[in-house]
All heavy atoms as a GROMACS GRO file, in nm:
protein
  631
    1MET      N    1   9.432   8.271   8.778
    1MET     CA    2   9.551   8.361   8.765
    1MET      C    3   9.527   8.472   8.866
    1MET      O    4   9.425   8.540   8.883
    1MET     CB    5   9.548   8.415   8.619
    1MET     CG    6   9.654   8.520   8.596
    1MET     SD    7   9.627   8.584   8.429
    1MET     CE    8   9.804   8.591   8.385
    2GLN      N    9   9.635   8.504   8.928
    2GLN     CA   10   9.634   8.603   9.041
    2GLN      C   11   9.659   8.742   8.969
    2GLN      O   12   9.733   8.761   8.884
    2GLN     CB   13   9.741   8.581   9.139
    2GLN     CG   14   9.737   8.679   9.258
    2GLN     CD   15   9.756   8.610   9.389
    2GLN    OE1   16   9.812   8.505   9.397
    2GLN    NE2   17   9.719   8.677   9.495
    3LYS      N   18   9.581   8.838   9.021
    3LYS     CA   19   9.594   8.965   8.974
    3LYS      C   20   9.718   9.034   9.025
    3LYS      O   21   9.767   9.002   9.128
    3LYS     CB   22   9.471   9.052   9.015
    3LYS     CG   23   9.348   9.010   8.954
    3LYS     CD   24   9.233   9.104   8.990
    3LYS     CE   25   9.110   9.075   8.920
    3LYS     NZ   26   9.112   9.099   8.775
    4TYR      N   27   9.770   9.138   8.948
    4TYR     CA   28   9.885   9.209   8.990
    4TYR      C   29   9.835   9.332   9.059
    4TYR      O   30   9.764   9.414   8.996
    4TYR     CB   31   9.967   9.242   8.872
    4TYR     CG   32  10.089   9.319   8.901
    4TYR    CD1   33  10.198   9.253   8.970
    4TYR    CD2   34  10.107   9.455   8.884
    4TYR    CE1   35  10.313   9.330   9.000
    4TYR    CE2   36  10.214   9.526   8.913
    4TYR     CZ   37  10.318   9.460   8.968
    4TYR     OH   38  10.435   9.536   9.004
    5LEU      N   39   9.863   9.352   9.186
    5LEU     CA   40   9.819   9.465   9.263
    5LEU      C   41   9.935   9.559   9.312
    5LEU      O   42  10.039   9.502   9.333
    5LEU     CB   43   9.746   9.414   9.389
    5LEU     CG   44   9.623   9.323   9.361
    5LEU    CD1   45   9.572   9.276   9.500
    5LEU    CD2   46   9.521   9.396   9.290
    6ILE      N   47   9.907   9.692   9.306
    6ILE     CA   48  10.000   9.780   9.349
    6ILE      C   49   9.937   9.860   9.467
    6ILE      O   50   9.823   9.900   9.456
    6ILE     CB   51  10.045   9.880   9.242
    6ILE    CG1   52  10.116   9.804   9.130
    6ILE    CG2   53  10.141   9.988   9.298
    6ILE    CD1   54  10.142   9.892   9.010
    7LEU      N   55  10.005   9.873   9.576
    7LEU     CA   56   9.959   9.947   9.696
    7LEU      C   57  10.051  10.075   9.697
    7LEU      O   58  10.166  10.068   9.728
    7LEU     CB   59   9.964   9.873   9.818
    7LEU     CG   60   9.920   9.944   9.946
    7LEU    CD1   61   9.766   9.982   9.937
    7LEU    CD2   62   9.945   9.867  10.071
    8TYR      N   63   9.981  10.189   9.667
    8TYR     CA   64  10.056  10.317   9.680
    8TYR      C   65  10.047  10.366   9.820
    8TYR      O   66   9.932  10.369   9.892
    8TYR     CB   67   9.993  10.418   9.583
    8TYR     CG   68  10.011  10.384   9.442
    8TYR    CD1   69   9.909  10.330   9.369
    8TYR    CD2   70  10.134  10.406   9.385
    8TYR    CE1   71   9.926  10.298   9.237
    8TYR    CE2   72  10.143  10.379   9.242
    8TYR     CZ   73  10.045  10.321   9.169
    8TYR     OH   74  10.068  10.284   9.044
    9GLY      N   75  10.158  10.410   9.879
    9GLY     CA   76  10.161  10.463  10.014
    9GLY      C   77  10.292  10.538  10.042
    9GLY      O   78  10.360  10.577   9.951
   10THR      N   79  10.325  10.544  10.166
   10THR     CA   80  10.456  10.595  10.209
   10THR      C   81  10.499  10.540  10.345
   10THR      O   82  10.410  10.500  10.420
   10THR     CB   83  10.459  10.748  10.202
   10THR    OG1   84  10.596  10.796  10.205
   10THR    CG2   85  10.375  10.816  10.323
   11VAL      N   86  10.616  10.551  10.370
   11VAL     CA   87  10.677  10.510  10.503
   11VAL      C   88  10.614  10.594  10.618
   11VAL      O   89  10.605  10.711  10.601
   11VAL     CB   90  10.822  10.520  10.503
   11VAL    CG1   91  10.885  10.487  10.642
   11VAL    CG2   92  10.884  10.430  10.395
   12GLY      N   93  10.580  10.530  10.726
   12GLY     CA   94  10.521  10.602  10.849
   12GLY      C   95  10.371  10.631  10.834
   12GLY      O   96  10.319  10.698  10.921
   13CYS      N   97  10.311  10.580  10.732
   13CYS     CA   98  10.159  10.603  10.716
   13CYS      C   99  10.099  10.478  10.779
   13CYS      O  100  10.104  10.366  10.734
   13CYS     CB  101  10.135  10.611  10.571
   13CYS     SG  102   9.962  10.598  10.526
   14HIS      N  103  10.028  10.506  10.892
   14HIS     CA  104   9.964  10.397  10.971
   14HIS      C  105   9.844  10.342  10.888
   14HIS      O  106   9.816  10.221  10.897
   14HIS     CB  107   9.926  10.445  11.112
   14HIS     CG  108   9.808  10.536  11.116
   14HIS    ND1  109   9.823  10.673  11.090
   14HIS    CD2  110   9.676  10.514  11.135
   14HIS    CE1  111   9.707  10.726  11.100
   14HIS    NE2  112   9.613  10.636  11.125
   15LEU      N  113   9.785  10.422  10.807
   15LEU     CA  114   9.671  10.371  10.725
   15LEU      C  115   9.723  10.271  10.617
   15LEU      O  116   9.660  10.175  10.584
   15LEU     CB  117   9.594  10.486  10.663
   15LEU     CG  118   9.523  10.586  10.762
   15LEU    CD1  119   9.460  10.700  10.681
   15LEU    CD2  120   9.420  10.507  10.840
   16CYS      N  121   9.844  10.305  10.567
   16CYS     CA  122   9.911  10.218  10.461
   16CYS      C  123   9.944  10.081  10.532
   16CYS      O  124   9.924   9.978  10.469
   16CYS     CB  125  10.031  10.289  10.408
   16CYS     SG  126   9.997  10.438  10.326
   17ASP      N  127   9.982  10.084  10.655
   17ASP     CA  128  10.009   9.965  10.731
   17ASP      C  129   9.884   9.883  10.747
   17ASP      O  130   9.880   9.762  10.735
   17ASP     CB  131  10.073   9.994  10.872
   17ASP     CG  132  10.214  10.058  10.863
   17ASP    OD1  133  10.278  10.049  10.758
   17ASP    OD2  134  10.246  10.126  10.958
   18ASP      N  135   9.778   9.955  10.778
   18ASP     CA  136   9.645   9.882  10.788
   18ASP      C  137   9.605   9.819  10.653
   18ASP      O  138   9.551   9.712  10.652
   18ASP     CB  139   9.537   9.984  10.833
   18ASP     CG  140   9.551  10.032  10.981
   18ASP    OD1  141   9.636   9.971  11.055
   18ASP    OD2  142   9.486  10.136  11.011
   19ALA      N  143   9.623   9.898  10.549
   19ALA     CA  144   9.599   9.840  10.414
   19ALA      C  145   9.672   9.714  10.386
   19ALA      O  146   9.615   9.617  10.328
   19ALA     CB  147   9.610   9.952  10.309
   20GLU      N  148   9.802   9.721  10.422
   20GLU     CA  149   9.889   9.603  10.396
   20GLU      C  150   9.827   9.482  10.473
   20GLU      O  151   9.829   9.367  10.416
   20GLU     CB  152  10.032   9.628  10.431
   20GLU     CG  153  10.099   9.708  10.332
   20GLU     CD  154  10.250   9.703  10.341
   20GLU    OE1  155  10.307   9.597  10.311
   20GLU    OE2  156  10.312   9.804  10.384
   21ARG      N  157   9.787   9.504  10.591
   21ARG     CA  158   9.729   9.396  10.675
   21ARG      C  159   9.605   9.341  10.611
   21ARG      O  160   9.583   9.214  10.611
   21ARG     CB  161   9.700   9.439  10.818
   21ARG     CG  162   9.827   9.449  10.906
   21ARG     CD  163   9.788   9.467  11.051
   21ARG     NE  164   9.757   9.603  11.089
   21ARG     CZ  165   9.846   9.701  11.101
   21ARG    NH1  166   9.977   9.675  11.086
   21ARG    NH2  167   9.805   9.823  11.125
   22VAL      N  168   9.518   9.420  10.551
   22VAL     CA  169   9.404   9.374  10.479
   22VAL      C  170   9.444   9.282  10.369
   22VAL      O  171   9.397   9.164  10.350
   22VAL     CB  172   9.316   9.492  10.421
   22VAL    CG1  173   9.212   9.442  10.330
   22VAL    CG2  174   9.255   9.570  10.543
   23LEU      N  175   9.545   9.326  10.287
   23LEU     CA  176   9.591   9.247  10.168
   23LEU      C  177   9.653   9.110  10.221
   23LEU      O  178   9.635   9.002  10.156
   23LEU     CB  179   9.682   9.325  10.081
   23LEU     CG  180   9.627   9.452  10.026
   23LEU    CD1  181   9.728   9.527   9.941
   23LEU    CD2  182   9.502   9.420   9.939
   24GLN      N  183   9.734   9.119  10.321
   24GLN     CA  184   9.799   8.998  10.380
   24GLN      C  185   9.696   8.904  10.430
   24GLN      O  186   9.707   8.782  10.419
   24GLN     CB  187   9.897   9.041  10.485
   24GLN     CG  188  10.024   9.111  10.431
   24GLN     CD  189  10.106   9.184  10.532
   24GLN    OE1  190  10.073   9.185  10.649
   24GLN    NE2  191  10.213   9.241  10.482
   25THR      N  192   9.600   8.955  10.497
   25THR     CA  193   9.484   8.871  10.550
   25THR      C  194   9.417   8.783  10.433
   25THR      O  195   9.382   8.672  10.451
   25THR     CB  196   9.375   8.950  10.620
   25THR    OG1  197   9.439   9.013  10.733
   25THR    CG2  198   9.265   8.865  10.669
   26LEU      N  199   9.414   8.853  10.321
   26LEU     CA  200   9.349   8.787  10.199
   26LEU      C  201   9.451   8.704  10.132
   26LEU      O  202   9.405   8.631  10.034
   26LEU     CB  203   9.292   8.897  10.105
   26LEU     CG  204   9.163   8.971  10.161
   26LEU    CD1  205   9.129   9.083  10.070
   26LEU    CD2  206   9.047   8.870  10.166
   27GLY      N  207   9.571   8.709  10.170
   27GLY     CA  208   9.683   8.628  10.103
   27GLY      C  209   9.712   8.676   9.960
   27GLY      O  210   9.748   8.593   9.873
   28LEU      N  211   9.688   8.807   9.936
   28LEU     CA  212   9.711   8.855   9.798
   28LEU      C  213   9.855   8.897   9.778
   28LEU      O  214   9.920   8.962   9.878
   28LEU     CB  215   9.616   8.980   9.778
   28LEU     CG  216   9.469   8.957   9.786
   28LEU    CD1  217   9.386   9.081   9.783
   28LEU    CD2  218   9.436   8.861   9.666
   29ALA      N  219   9.906   8.872   9.666
   29ALA     CA  220  10.042   8.926   9.630
   29ALA      C  221  10.019   9.070   9.578
   29ALA      O  222   9.929   9.106   9.505
   29ALA     CB  223  10.095   8.838   9.517
   30TYR      N  224  10.112   9.154   9.622
   30TYR     CA  225  10.101   9.290   9.582
   30TYR      C  226  10.240   9.355   9.592
   30TYR      O  227  10.333   9.309   9.664
   30TYR     CB  228  10.008   9.377   9.674
   30TYR     CG  229  10.046   9.378   9.823
   30TYR    CD1  230  10.123   9.477   9.872
   30TYR    CD2  231  10.018   9.266   9.899
   30TYR    CE1  232  10.166   9.486  10.001
   30TYR    CE2  233  10.054   9.266  10.040
   30TYR     CZ  234  10.127   9.378  10.086
   30TYR     OH  235  10.169   9.382  10.221
   31GLN      N  236  10.265   9.470   9.521
   31GLN     CA  237  10.389   9.547   9.532
   31GLN      C  238  10.347   9.671   9.598
   31GLN      O  239  10.245   9.735   9.570
   31GLN     CB  240  10.428   9.569   9.386
   31GLN     CG  241  10.551   9.660   9.378
   31GLN     CD  242  10.585   9.700   9.234
   31GLN    OE1  243  10.522   9.667   9.141
   31GLN    NE2  244  10.693   9.776   9.223
   32THR      N  245  10.439   9.721   9.679
   32THR     CA  246  10.420   9.860   9.741
   32THR      C  247  10.503   9.960   9.665
   32THR      O  248  10.621   9.927   9.629
   32THR     CB  249  10.457   9.860   9.890
   32THR    OG1  250  10.590   9.814   9.901
   32THR    CG2  251  10.366   9.767   9.967
   33ILE      N  252  10.448  10.076   9.643
   33ILE     CA  253  10.522  10.181   9.580
   33ILE      C  254  10.508  10.301   9.666
   33ILE      O  255  10.398  10.347   9.702
   33ILE     CB  256  10.476  10.212   9.440
   33ILE    CG1  257  10.494  10.096   9.351
   33ILE    CG2  258  10.534  10.342   9.388
   33ILE    CD1  259  10.459  10.115   9.198
   34ASP      N  260  10.631  10.360   9.711
   34ASP     CA  261  10.621  10.482   9.797
   34ASP      C  262  10.610  10.603   9.702
   34ASP      O  263  10.688  10.630   9.615
   34ASP     CB  264  10.761  10.483   9.874
   34ASP     CG  265  10.755  10.589   9.987
   34ASP    OD1  266  10.682  10.686   9.975
   34ASP    OD2  267  10.826  10.567  10.084
   35ILE      N  268  10.503  10.671   9.724
   35ILE     CA  269  10.473  10.789   9.640
   35ILE      C  270  10.570  10.904   9.652
   35ILE      O  271  10.582  10.992   9.565
   35ILE     CB  272  10.326  10.845   9.662
   35ILE    CG1  273  10.304  10.896   9.795
   35ILE    CG2  274  10.222  10.730   9.624
   35ILE    CD1  275  10.176  10.973   9.823
   36ILE      N  276  10.649  10.904   9.763
   36ILE     CA  277  10.740  11.009   9.798
   36ILE      C  278  10.853  11.010   9.690
   36ILE      O  279  10.918  11.110   9.676
   36ILE     CB  280  10.785  11.006   9.945
   36ILE    CG1  281  10.819  11.142   9.995
   36ILE    CG2  282  10.897  10.914   9.955
   36ILE    CD1  283  10.704  11.227  10.023
   37ASP      N  284  10.879  10.898   9.628
   37ASP     CA  285  10.985  10.877   9.537
   37ASP      C  286  10.950  10.932   9.393
   37ASP      O  287  11.038  10.928   9.305
   37ASP     CB  288  11.034  10.738   9.534
   37ASP     CG  289  11.083  10.683   9.667
   37ASP    OD1  290  11.141  10.768   9.741
   37ASP    OD2  291  11.072  10.561   9.689
   38ASP      N  292  10.827  10.971   9.372
   38ASP     CA  293  10.784  11.006   9.231
   38ASP      C  294  10.692  11.125   9.250
   38ASP      O  295  10.579  11.116   9.303
   38ASP     CB  296  10.710  10.883   9.174
   38ASP     CG  297  10.666  10.907   9.032
   38ASP    OD1  298  10.609  11.014   9.000
   38ASP    OD2  299  10.682  10.813   8.953
   39ASN      N  300  10.741  11.244   9.193
   39ASN     CA  301  10.657  11.362   9.194
   39ASN      C  302  10.519  11.351   9.135
   39ASN      O  303  10.421  11.408   9.190
   39ASN     CB  304  10.727  11.479   9.132
   39ASN     CG  305  10.845  11.526   9.216
   39ASN    OD1  306  10.851  11.507   9.333
   39ASN    ND2  307  10.949  11.587   9.150
   40ARG      N  308  10.506  11.272   9.030
   40ARG     CA  309  10.374  11.257   8.963
   40ARG      C  310  10.283  11.181   9.055
   40ARG      O  311  10.165  11.215   9.080
   40ARG     CB  312  10.393  11.178   8.828
   40ARG     CG  313  10.268  11.161   8.752
   40ARG     CD  314  10.289  11.072   8.627
   40ARG     NE  315  10.339  10.942   8.657
   40ARG     CZ  316  10.266  10.837   8.698
   40ARG    NH1  317  10.141  10.844   8.711
   40ARG    NH2  318  10.326  10.719   8.720
   41LEU      N  319  10.331  11.071   9.120
   41LEU     CA  320  10.248  10.998   9.213
   41LEU      C  321  10.219  11.076   9.334
   41LEU      O  322  10.107  11.068   9.393
   41LEU     CB  323  10.322  10.866   9.249
   41LEU     CG  324  10.332  10.764   9.140
   41LEU    CD1  325  10.413  10.644   9.192
   41LEU    CD2  326  10.201  10.721   9.078
   42LEU      N  327  10.314  11.154   9.381
   42LEU     CA  328  10.290  11.236   9.505
   42LEU      C  329  10.178  11.334   9.477
   42LEU      O  330  10.088  11.357   9.550
   42LEU     CB  331  10.419  11.311   9.542
   42LEU     CG  332  10.415  11.391   9.673
   42LEU    CD1  333  10.386  11.306   9.784
   42LEU    CD2  334  10.550  11.457   9.695
   43GLU      N  335  10.181  11.398   9.359
   43GLU     CA  336  10.075  11.493   9.321
   43GLU      C  337   9.943  11.418   9.310
   43GLU      O  338   9.834  11.473   9.350
   43GLU     CB  339  10.111  11.565   9.192
   43GLU     CG  340  10.015  11.667   9.153
   43GLU     CD  341  10.054  11.740   9.023
   43GLU    OE1  342  10.172  11.779   9.017
   43GLU    OE2  343   9.967  11.759   8.940
   44LYS      N  344   9.937  11.300   9.249
   44LYS     CA  345   9.814  11.223   9.226
   44LYS      C  346   9.750  11.169   9.354
   44LYS      O  347   9.634  11.169   9.374
   44LYS     CB  348   9.845  11.111   9.127
   44LYS     CG  349   9.722  11.048   9.084
   44LYS     CD  350   9.763  10.942   8.969
   44LYS     CE  351   9.631  10.870   8.927
   44LYS     NZ  352   9.664  10.789   8.813
   45PHE      N  353   9.838  11.118   9.442
   45PHE     CA  354   9.784  11.045   9.561
   45PHE      C  355   9.818  11.105   9.699
   45PHE      O  356   9.784  11.038   9.803
   45PHE     CB  357   9.837  10.902   9.555
   45PHE     CG  358   9.798  10.816   9.440
   45PHE    CD1  359   9.892  10.760   9.360
   45PHE    CD2  360   9.661  10.798   9.413
   45PHE    CE1  361   9.859  10.682   9.249
   45PHE    CE2  362   9.626  10.721   9.302
   45PHE     CZ  363   9.727  10.660   9.222
   46ALA      N  364   9.880  11.221   9.714
   46ALA     CA  365   9.928  11.270   9.838
   46ALA      C  366   9.817  11.275   9.940
   46ALA      O  367   9.849  11.246  10.060
   46ALA     CB  368   9.978  11.412   9.817
   47THR      N  369   9.697  11.311   9.906
   47THR     CA  370   9.595  11.316  10.011
   47THR      C  371   9.494  11.195  10.003
   47THR      O  372   9.388  11.188  10.073
   47THR     CB  373   9.506  11.439   9.987
   47THR    OG1  374   9.445  11.445   9.860
   47THR    CG2  375   9.589  11.572  10.013
   48SER      N  376   9.532  11.091   9.930
   48SER     CA  377   9.444  10.978   9.920
   48SER      C  378   9.502  10.846   9.974
   48SER      O  379   9.424  10.741   9.974
   48SER     CB  380   9.414  10.957   9.769
   48SER     OG  381   9.367  11.073   9.713
   49ILE      N  382   9.637  10.835  10.001
   49ILE     CA  383   9.694  10.707  10.037
   49ILE      C  384   9.634  10.657  10.156
   49ILE      O  385   9.589  10.732  10.249
   49ILE     CB  386   9.847  10.717  10.048
   49ILE    CG1  387   9.893  10.816  10.143
   49ILE    CG2  388   9.909  10.740   9.909
   49ILE    CD1  389  10.036  10.818  10.178
   50PRO      N  390   9.625  10.515  10.168
   50PRO     CA  391   9.666  10.420  10.074
   50PRO      C  392   9.569  10.403   9.958
   50PRO      O  393   9.454  10.423   9.982
   50PRO     CB  394   9.680  10.295  10.155
   50PRO     CG  395   9.587  10.310  10.266
   50PRO     CD  396   9.586  10.458  10.296
   51VAL      N  397   9.622  10.374   9.845
   51VAL     CA  398   9.541  10.346   9.724
   51VAL      C  399   9.587  10.212   9.667
   51VAL      O  400   9.701  10.191   9.650
   51VAL     CB  401   9.558  10.458   9.620
   51VAL    CG1  402   9.486  10.430   9.491
   51VAL    CG2  403   9.507  10.593   9.679
   52LEU      N  404   9.493  10.132   9.630
   52LEU     CA  405   9.522   9.998   9.569
   52LEU      C  406   9.490  10.007   9.424
   52LEU      O  407   9.380  10.056   9.378
   52LEU     CB  408   9.430   9.897   9.642
   52LEU     CG  409   9.459   9.746   9.605
   52LEU    CD1  410   9.600   9.705   9.628
   52LEU    CD2  411   9.364   9.659   9.676
   53GLN      N  412   9.582   9.969   9.335
   53GLN     CA  413   9.561   9.956   9.185
   53GLN      C  414   9.558   9.820   9.140
   53GLN      O  415   9.640   9.734   9.176
   53GLN     CB  416   9.670  10.044   9.117
   53GLN     CG  417   9.656  10.036   8.967
   53GLN     CD  418   9.771  10.108   8.901
   53GLN    OE1  419   9.833  10.204   8.944
   53GLN    NE2  420   9.810  10.049   8.780
   54GLY      N  421   9.457   9.787   9.066
   54GLY     CA  422   9.438   9.658   9.012
   54GLY      C  423   9.508   9.640   8.870
   54GLY      O  424   9.563   9.739   8.814
   55ALA      N  425   9.505   9.520   8.820
   55ALA     CA  426   9.565   9.488   8.697
   55ALA      C  427   9.508   9.572   8.577
   55ALA      O  428   9.572   9.602   8.482
   55ALA     CB  429   9.567   9.344   8.658
   56ASP      N  430   9.379   9.601   8.593
   56ASP     CA  431   9.314   9.678   8.491
   56ASP      C  432   9.331   9.832   8.504
   56ASP      O  433   9.261   9.910   8.446
   56ASP     CB  434   9.162   9.641   8.481
   56ASP     CG  435   9.087   9.679   8.613
   56ASP    OD1  436   9.148   9.718   8.709
   56ASP    OD2  437   8.965   9.666   8.616
   57GLU      N  438   9.415   9.869   8.599
   57GLU     CA  439   9.445  10.009   8.638
   57GLU      C  440   9.327  10.077   8.701
   57GLU      O  441   9.325  10.197   8.700
   57GLU     CB  442   9.501  10.075   8.516
   57GLU     CG  443   9.636  10.023   8.465
   57GLU     CD  444   9.705  10.109   8.361
   57GLU    OE1  445   9.673  10.229   8.351
   57GLU    OE2  446   9.789  10.049   8.296
   58SER      N  447   9.236  10.008   8.759
   58SER     CA  448   9.137  10.063   8.839
   58SER      C  449   9.186  10.091   8.979
   58SER      O  450   9.291  10.028   9.020
   58SER     CB  451   9.011   9.973   8.850
   58SER     OG  452   9.045   9.847   8.906
   59TYR      N  453   9.124  10.173   9.059
   59TYR     CA  454   9.180  10.212   9.184
   59TYR      C  455   9.070  10.191   9.291
   59TYR      O  456   8.956  10.214   9.273
   59TYR     CB  457   9.216  10.361   9.189
   59TYR     CG  458   9.334  10.394   9.099
   59TYR    CD1  459   9.304  10.451   8.980
   59TYR    CD2  460   9.463  10.363   9.130
   59TYR    CE1  461   9.409  10.491   8.895
   59TYR    CE2  462   9.569  10.395   9.050
   59TYR     CZ  463   9.543  10.457   8.925
   59TYR     OH  464   9.643  10.484   8.841
   60LEU      N  465   9.121  10.149   9.404
   60LEU     CA  466   9.036  10.134   9.525
   60LEU      C  467   9.108  10.225   9.630
   60LEU      O  468   9.224  10.200   9.672
   60LEU     CB  469   9.038   9.984   9.579
   60LEU     CG  470   8.942   9.961   9.700
   60LEU    CD1  471   8.797   9.999   9.678
   60LEU    CD2  472   8.956   9.815   9.744
   61TYR      N  473   9.030  10.321   9.674
   61TYR     CA  474   9.081  10.420   9.771
   61TYR      C  475   9.041  10.382   9.915
   61TYR      O  476   8.936  10.323   9.943
   61TYR     CB  477   9.031  10.556   9.744
   61TYR     CG  478   9.082  10.618   9.608
   61TYR    CD1  479   9.025  10.582   9.487
   61TYR    CD2  480   9.191  10.701   9.617
   61TYR    CE1  481   9.078  10.631   9.368
   61TYR    CE2  482   9.241  10.748   9.495
   61TYR     CZ  483   9.182  10.714   9.373
   61TYR     OH  484   9.232  10.763   9.260
   62TRP      N  485   9.126  10.408  10.010
   62TRP     CA  486   9.107  10.389  10.150
   62TRP      C  487   8.990  10.474  10.193
   62TRP      O  488   8.971  10.585  10.145
   62TRP     CB  489   9.235  10.419  10.227
   62TRP     CG  490   9.226  10.386  10.369
   62TRP    CD1  491   9.203  10.466  10.482
   62TRP    CD2  492   9.243  10.256  10.424
   62TRP    NE1  493   9.201  10.394  10.589
   62TRP    CE2  494   9.224  10.263  10.560
   62TRP    CE3  495   9.272  10.126  10.368
   62TRP    CZ2  496   9.233  10.152  10.649
   62TRP    CZ3  497   9.276  10.028  10.450
   62TRP    CH2  498   9.264  10.034  10.594
   63PRO      N  499   8.911  10.425  10.284
   63PRO     CA  500   8.916  10.300  10.358
   63PRO      C  501   8.864  10.185  10.290
   63PRO      O  502   8.752  10.198  10.217
   63PRO     CB  503   8.837  10.333  10.495
   63PRO     CG  504   8.737  10.425  10.446
   63PRO     CD  505   8.796  10.510  10.337
   64PHE      N  506   8.920  10.066  10.306
   64PHE     CA  507   8.864   9.938  10.254
   64PHE      C  508   8.902   9.826  10.352
   64PHE      O  509   8.998   9.833  10.422
   64PHE     CB  510   8.913   9.908  10.116
   64PHE     CG  511   9.062   9.922  10.095
   64PHE    CD1  512   9.144   9.815  10.134
   64PHE    CD2  513   9.124  10.025  10.027
   64PHE    CE1  514   9.288   9.824  10.112
   64PHE    CE2  515   9.258  10.033  10.007
   64PHE     CZ  516   9.340   9.934  10.055
   65ASP      N  517   8.821   9.727  10.346
   65ASP     CA  518   8.839   9.611  10.430
   65ASP      C  519   8.849   9.485  10.340
   65ASP      O  520   8.836   9.495  10.219
   65ASP     CB  521   8.737   9.595  10.540
   65ASP     CG  522   8.589   9.579  10.483
   65ASP    OD1  523   8.572   9.543  10.361
   65ASP    OD2  524   8.498   9.612  10.558
   66THR      N  525   8.857   9.370  10.405
   66THR     CA  526   8.872   9.243  10.327
   66THR      C  527   8.749   9.225  10.231
   66THR      O  528   8.767   9.184  10.116
   66THR     CB  529   8.892   9.121  10.411
   66THR    OG1  530   8.784   9.114  10.509
   66THR    CG2  531   9.028   9.130  10.490
   67GLU      N  532   8.628   9.245  10.284
   67GLU     CA  533   8.520   9.225  10.198
   67GLU      C  534   8.511   9.328  10.084
   67GLU      O  535   8.478   9.283   9.965
   67GLU     CB  536   8.392   9.247  10.288
   67GLU     CG  537   8.253   9.218  10.211
   67GLU     CD  538   8.139   9.232  10.306
   67GLU    OE1  539   8.142   9.180  10.423
   67GLU    OE2  540   8.045   9.292  10.259
   68GLN      N  541   8.550   9.448  10.107
   68GLN     CA  542   8.542   9.547   9.998
   68GLN      C  543   8.657   9.514   9.893
   68GLN      O  544   8.628   9.524   9.775
   68GLN     CB  545   8.567   9.679  10.052
   68GLN     CG  546   8.447   9.738  10.132
   68GLN     CD  547   8.474   9.857  10.212
   68GLN    OE1  548   8.578   9.858  10.284
   68GLN    NE2  549   8.390   9.952  10.206
   69VAL      N  550   8.770   9.468   9.934
   69VAL     CA  551   8.872   9.433   9.835
   69VAL      C  552   8.830   9.311   9.757
   69VAL      O  553   8.839   9.308   9.625
   69VAL     CB  554   9.007   9.404   9.907
   69VAL    CG1  555   9.106   9.339   9.814
   69VAL    CG2  556   9.065   9.521   9.975
   70THR      N  557   8.766   9.210   9.822
   70THR     CA  558   8.720   9.094   9.745
   70THR      C  559   8.619   9.133   9.641
   70THR      O  560   8.621   9.082   9.529
   70THR     CB  561   8.668   8.989   9.850
   70THR    OG1  562   8.766   8.958   9.940
   70THR    CG2  563   8.614   8.870   9.781
   71HIS      N  564   8.523   9.209   9.683
   71HIS     CA  565   8.421   9.257   9.594
   71HIS      C  566   8.477   9.331   9.477
   71HIS      O  567   8.446   9.316   9.360
   71HIS     CB  568   8.321   9.344   9.667
   71HIS     CG  569   8.209   9.392   9.576
   71HIS    ND1  570   8.105   9.316   9.531
   71HIS    CD2  571   8.185   9.518   9.533
   71HIS    CE1  572   8.025   9.387   9.460
   71HIS    NE2  573   8.067   9.517   9.458
   72TRP      N  574   8.566   9.433   9.506
   72TRP     CA  575   8.639   9.513   9.402
   72TRP      C  576   8.713   9.423   9.306
   72TRP      O  577   8.707   9.448   9.185
   72TRP     CB  578   8.732   9.610   9.476
   72TRP     CG  579   8.804   9.700   9.378
   72TRP    CD1  580   8.769   9.800   9.301
   72TRP    CD2  581   8.946   9.692   9.356
   72TRP    NE1  582   8.875   9.856   9.245
   72TRP    CE2  583   8.984   9.793   9.269
   72TRP    CE3  584   9.050   9.604   9.408
   72TRP    CZ2  585   9.120   9.810   9.223
   72TRP    CZ3  586   9.182   9.629   9.366
   72TRP    CH2  587   9.209   9.733   9.279
   73LEU      N  588   8.784   9.332   9.354
   73LEU     CA  589   8.862   9.236   9.270
   73LEU      C  590   8.759   9.153   9.182
   73LEU      O  591   8.801   9.138   9.062
   73LEU     CB  592   8.952   9.138   9.347
   73LEU     CG  593   9.071   9.203   9.414
   73LEU    CD1  594   9.141   9.106   9.502
   73LEU    CD2  595   9.167   9.254   9.309
   74SER      N  596   8.652   9.115   9.233
   74SER     CA  597   8.557   9.040   9.146
   74SER      C  598   8.505   9.122   9.042
   74SER      O  599   8.466   9.072   8.927
   74SER     CB  600   8.455   8.975   9.236
   74SER     OG  601   8.361   9.074   9.281
   75GLU      N  602   8.493   9.248   9.053
   75GLU     CA  603   8.434   9.339   8.951
   75GLU      C  604   8.530   9.380   8.847
   75GLU      O  605   8.500   9.438   8.747
   75GLU     CB  606   8.373   9.471   9.022
   75GLU     CG  607   8.253   9.442   9.100
   75GLU     CD  608   8.193   9.568   9.148
   75GLU    OE1  609   8.264   9.669   9.163
   75GLU    OE2  610   8.061   9.566   9.174
   76HIS      N  611   8.660   9.370   8.875
   76HIS     CA  612   8.771   9.422   8.792
   76HIS      C  613   8.854   9.305   8.734
   76HIS      O  614   8.975   9.307   8.750
   76HIS     CB  615   8.853   9.524   8.864
   76HIS     CG  616   8.771   9.644   8.898
   76HIS    ND1  617   8.746   9.747   8.809
   76HIS    CD2  618   8.706   9.679   9.008
   76HIS    CE1  619   8.670   9.839   8.866
   76HIS    NE2  620   8.642   9.800   8.987
   77ARG      N  621   8.794   9.212   8.675
   77ARG     CA  622   8.865   9.099   8.611
   77ARG      C  623   8.901   9.125   8.469
   77ARG      O  624   8.831   9.194   8.402
   77ARG     CB  625   8.782   8.977   8.624
   77ARG     CG  626   8.770   8.933   8.765
   77ARG     CD  627   8.710   8.794   8.780
   77ARG     NE  628   8.729   8.765   8.927
   77ARG     CZ  629   8.732   8.647   8.970
   77ARG    NH1  630   8.714   8.544   8.898
   77ARG    NH2  631   8.756   8.633   9.097
   0.00000   0.00000   0.00000
């Protein structure tokens, strides 16, 4: 069963683009959420994006690479 992932970021964030490439390289399904559209998310993640959220609501903060994402996912089943 594939995990449900959310990538928090915003338009024009080159680090967010890099994070998307990591997820795409791994072939993972994910949803992107722009934090600029939600004041609560903006306050929570403004200085941290990109941030990956797993199905168990754990977070992986940038910087991360394919190996780190794979390891993080294996720990959060």
